[in-house]
C-alpha positions in Angstrom: 45.9 -43.0 62.2 42.5 -43.0 60.6 39.7 -40.8 61.6 36.2 -41.9 62.6 34.0 -41.2 59.5 32.8 -44.8 59.7 31.7 -44.3 63.3 29.8 -41.2 62.2 28.1 -43.1 59.4 27.3 -46.0 61.7 25.8 -43.7 64.3 23.5 -42.0 61.9 22.5 -45.3 60.4 21.7 -46.7 63.9 19.4 -43.7 64.6 17.6 -44.4 61.3 17.2 -48.1 62.2 15.5 -46.9 65.4 13.1 -44.9 63.3 14.3 -41.6 64.7 16.5 -38.6 63.8 20.0 -38.3 65.3 20.6 -35.5 67.8 23.7 -33.5 66.9 24.9 -30.9 69.5 27.2 -28.0 68.9 29.5 -26.4 71.5 32.5 -24.2 71.0 35.9 -25.3 72.3 37.3 -23.2 75.1 34.0 -22.0 76.4 33.6 -21.2 79.2 37.2 -22.4 79.6 39.1 -25.2 77.9 38.5 -27.7 80.7 34.9 -26.4 81.1 34.3 -26.8 77.4 35.5 -30.4 77.4 33.2 -31.2 80.3 30.3 -29.6 78.5 30.9 -31.6 75.3 31.1 -34.8 77.4 28.0 -33.8 79.3 25.8 -33.5 76.2 27.1 -36.7 74.7 26.4 -38.6 77.9 22.9 -37.1 78.2 21.5 -38.0 74.8 23.4 -36.4 71.9 24.5 -38.9 69.3 27.1 -36.6 67.7 28.8 -33.4 68.8 30.2 -30.6 66.6 33.1 -28.8 68.4 33.3 -25.2 67.2 36.7 -23.8 66.5 36.2 -20.1 67.6 37.0 -17.5 65.0 37.2 -13.8 65.1 35.0 -13.3 62.1 32.2 -16.0 62.4 30.0 -15.2 59.4 27.5 -17.9 60.0 27.2 -17.5 63.8 24.7 -15.3 65.6 25.2 -13.2 68.7 25.0 -16.1 71.2 27.8 -18.2 69.6 29.8 -15.0 68.9 29.7 -14.2 72.6 31.0 -17.7 73.5 33.7 -17.5 70.8 34.9 -14.2 72.2 35.2 -15.7 75.7 37.2 -18.6 74.3 39.5 -16.4 72.2 40.1 -14.0 75.1 41.0 -17.0 77.1 43.8 -17.7 74.7 42.3 -20.7 72.9 44.6 -22.5 70.5 43.9 -25.2 67.8 45.7 -27.6 70.1 43.0 -27.0 72.7 40.3 -27.7 70.1 42.0 -31.0 69.2 42.3 -31.9 72.9 38.6 -31.3 73.3 37.9 -33.7 70.4 40.3 -36.3 71.8 39.0 -36.2 75.4 35.3 -36.1 74.4 35.6 -39.0 72.0 37.8 -41.1 74.4 35.3 -40.6 77.3 32.1 -41.4 75.3 33.1 -43.4 72.2 30.8 -41.2 70.2 31.6 -39.3 67.0 33.0 -35.8 67.4 33.4 -33.3 64.5 35.0 -29.9 64.3 33.0 -27.0 62.8 35.4 -24.4 61.5 35.9 -21.6 59.0 38.5 -22.2 56.4 41.1 -19.5 57.4 42.3 -21.2 60.6 42.9 -24.5 58.8 44.6 -22.8 55.9 47.0 -21.0 58.3 47.6 -24.1 60.4 48.2 -26.4 57.3 45.7 -28.7 55.8 47.8 -31.9 56.1 48.8 -31.1 59.7 45.3 -30.3 60.7 43.7 -33.4 59.1 46.4 -35.7 60.5 46.1 -34.3 64.0 42.3 -34.4 63.9 42.3 -38.0 62.8 44.9 -38.8 65.6 42.6 -37.2 68.1 39.7 -39.5 67.1 37.8 -36.9 65.1 35.1 -37.9 62.7 35.5 -35.0 60.3 34.8 -31.3 59.7 32.0 -29.0 58.9 33.2 -26.2 56.7 30.5 -23.6 56.2 32.6 -21.1 54.2 34.7 -23.4 52.0 33.3 -23.4 48.4 33.0 -26.8 46.9 34.9 -25.8 43.8 37.9 -24.8 46.0 37.8 -27.8 48.3 39.8 -30.4 46.4 42.9 -30.1 48.6 40.9 -30.4 51.8 38.9 -33.4 50.5 42.1 -35.2 49.4 43.7 -34.9 52.9 40.4 -35.6 54.7 39.8 -38.8 52.7 43.4 -39.9 53.3 42.9 -39.6 57.0 39.4 -41.1 57.2 37.5 -37.8 57.9 34.1 -36.7 56.8 33.7 -33.4 54.8 30.4 -31.9 55.7 29.2 -29.1 53.5 26.3 -26.7 54.3 23.4 -26.2 51.9 20.8 -23.4 52.2 17.2 -22.8 51.0 18.7 -20.5 48.4 20.7 -23.4 46.9 19.5 -24.3 43.4 19.0 -28.0 42.6 22.1 -28.1 40.3 24.2 -26.5 43.0 22.8 -29.0 45.6 23.9 -31.9 43.4 27.5 -30.5 43.2 27.7 -30.0 46.9 26.3 -33.3 47.9 28.5 -35.2 45.4 31.6 -33.7 47.0 30.5 -34.2 50.6 30.7 -37.1 53.0 29.3 -38.1 56.4 26.1 -36.1 56.1 24.8 -32.9 54.6 24.2 -29.9 56.9 20.9 -28.2 55.8 20.6 -24.7 57.1 16.9 -24.3 57.9 16.7 -20.6 56.8 18.7 -17.8 55.4 20.6 -16.1 58.2 22.9 -16.7 61.2 22.7 -19.2 64.0 20.3 -18.6 66.8 17.1 -19.9 68.4 13.8 -19.3 66.5 10.2 -19.5 67.3 9.6 -21.6 64.2 11.9 -23.7 62.1 9.6 -23.2 59.1 8.6 -25.1 56.0 11.7 -24.0 54.1 13.7 -26.6 56.0 11.4 -29.5 54.9 11.5 -28.4 51.3 15.3 -28.1 51.4 15.6 -31.6 52.9 13.4 -33.0 50.2 15.4 -31.3 47.4 18.7 -32.4 48.9 17.7 -36.0 49.3 16.9 -36.1 45.6 20.6 -35.6 44.9 22.2 -37.9 47.5 22.0 -40.9 49.7 23.8 -39.1 52.5 21.8 -38.3 55.7 20.5 -34.8 55.7 20.6 -33.0 59.1 18.9 -29.7 59.8 20.4 -26.9 61.9 19.8 -23.2 62.7 16.9 -22.4 64.9 16.1 -25.6 66.9 16.0 -24.9 70.6 13.5 -27.2 72.4 12.0 -30.6 72.3 8.9 -29.6 70.3 11.0 -28.1 67.5 13.3 -31.1 67.6 10.3 -33.4 67.2 9.1 -31.3 64.3 12.4 -31.4 62.4 12.9 -35.1 63.3 9.7 -35.7 61.3 11.4 -34.9 58.0 15.2 -34.9 58.6 17.8 -37.5 59.4 19.4 -35.4 62.1 18.6 -32.4 64.3 21.4 -30.0 65.0 21.2 -27.7 68.1 23.9 -25.2 69.0 22.8 -21.8 70.2 20.4 -23.2 72.8 23.2 -25.2 74.5 25.5 -22.1 74.4 22.7 -19.9 75.9 22.2 -22.4 78.8 25.9 -22.1 79.5 25.9 -18.3 79.3 22.9 -18.0 81.6 24.4 -20.3 84.3 26.0 -18.6 87.3 29.0 -21.0 87.2 30.5 -23.9 85.2 28.9 -26.5 87.4 25.4 -25.1 86.9 26.1 -24.8 83.2 26.8 -28.5 83.0 23.6 -29.3 84.8 21.7 -27.1 82.3 23.2 -28.6 79.2 22.6 -32.1 80.5 19.0 -31.3 81.0 18.6 -29.7 77.6 20.3 -32.7 75.9 17.9 -35.0 77.6 14.9 -33.0 76.6 16.0 -32.8 72.9 16.9 -36.6 72.9 13.3 -37.2 74.0 12.1 -34.9 71.2 13.9 -36.6 68.4 12.4 -39.9 69.6 8.8 -38.6 69.8 7.9 -39.9 66.4 9.6 -43.2 66.7 
């Protein structure tokens, strides 16, 4: 069974052909429950997101700020297993036909088994993985299995990344490049800042892969700003916050649908 890296590439190319950035949403699996999390992922895909990253909750999420940490804790306390993450990918992709990736730290995959995880992610219809803490120089085993199973390997670059380092990262990656807009953890920000535009420019000088910007985008205005210079706009904490603020799961779904619609309009504002 081959994964959906081609679907991911085609989706990003289609957005570019429409003269707009792609909208990439992030939601953790198992939050607020396994079933509720599946419905939330389906909701954002049905309401305007082109791609979804399904987070694999981890007890030591070094890149994630307090909002996503709170959601991860709820999921882990609920007994979330990797099988539930894969089920989330399978059901969201089957329901929408859109590309679904997993965003995960390396330790859970290492413990689960690289071959087992890549094979099962491909079988579930996954498009690939975003691996924020896997160093490129230690990624050969992962990339071998990901390529064998038709999965993208998305690496994260940061404003601190030197040009030589950017070239090594982008050469090893596939699918797209995740450009962190600033130094720090995930969370909403008042401004995404000029650092992000400069990072996209420097990253594009090293690769033909789409460059998608995350960390800090929370509303249509910011989505439009980032869409002006990036190939994709990644939004996570804002979706999770809407779910946390909702009095129940049904209200949470209404809230994330509304936000996905607003952001989808934002990435099209410059088209």
